[in-house]
C-alpha positions as a Python dict, from the first residue, in 0.01 Angstrom:
ca = {
    (1, 'X'): (0, 0, 0),
    (2, 'X'): (152, 329, -110),
    (3, 'X'): (60, 630, 100),
    (4, 'X'): (66, 967, -77),
    (5, 'X'): (23, 1318, 59),
    (6, 'X'): (-336, 1435, 44),
    (7, 'X'): (-221, 1794, -19),
    (8, 'X'): (58, 1778, -280),
    (9, 'X'): (53, 1410, -385),
    (10, 'X'): (415, 1360, -279),
    (11, 'X'): (543, 1026, -162),
    (12, 'X'): (809, 1143, 84),
    (13, 'X'): (622, 1086, 410),
    (14, 'X'): (704, 997, 766),
    (15, 'X'): (474, 876, 1035),
    (16, 'X'): (406, 1142, 1296),
    (17, 'X'): (364, 1092, 1667),
    (18, 'X'): (9, 1026, 1772),
    (19, 'X'): (-171, 1290, 1976),
    (20, 'X'): (-393, 1189, 2266),
    (21, 'X'): (-717, 1184, 2064),
    (22, 'X'): (-555, 984, 1782),
    (23, 'X'): (-482, 669, 1987),
    (24, 'X'): (-835, 525, 1945),
    (25, 'X'): (-822, 606, 1571),
    (26, 'X'): (-508, 395, 1532),
    (27, 'X'): (-710, 91, 1643),
    (28, 'X'): (-921, 150, 1331),
    (29, 'X'): (-612, 179, 1110),
    (30, 'X'): (-591, 560, 1088),
    (31, 'X'): (-236, 683, 1144),
    (32, 'X'): (-87, 1034, 1136),
    (33, 'X'): (164, 1114, 863),
    (34, 'X'): (360, 1427, 773),
    (35, 'X'): (468, 1513, 420),
    (36, 'X'): (835, 1612, 402),
    (37, 'X'): (774, 1812, 84),
    (38, 'X'): (489, 2042, 193),
    (39, 'X'): (498, 1985, 575),
    (40, 'X'): (126, 1902, 598),
    (41, 'X'): (8, 1660, 870),
    (42, 'X'): (-285, 1429, 793),
    (43, 'X'): (-444, 1095, 884),
    (44, 'X'): (-443, 800, 642),
    (45, 'X'): (-535, 434, 661),
    (46, 'X'): (-222, 224, 695),
    (47, 'X'): (-115, -110, 836),
    (48, 'X'): (112, -83, 1137),
    (49, 'X'): (426, -292, 1121),
    (50, 'X'): (519, -447, 1454),
    (51, 'X'): (895, -479, 1428),
}
């Protein structure tokens, strides 16, 4: 699954730290990401890798 920025469409993303209200959303698969190109933070569906 490729995650792209919802603002600029860029693919250079990193997962952001979850805020307090985002912990329950992560149980549903919604994770915070930040685009390194336009610096926008957003939530996207993604599988979490337990490594």
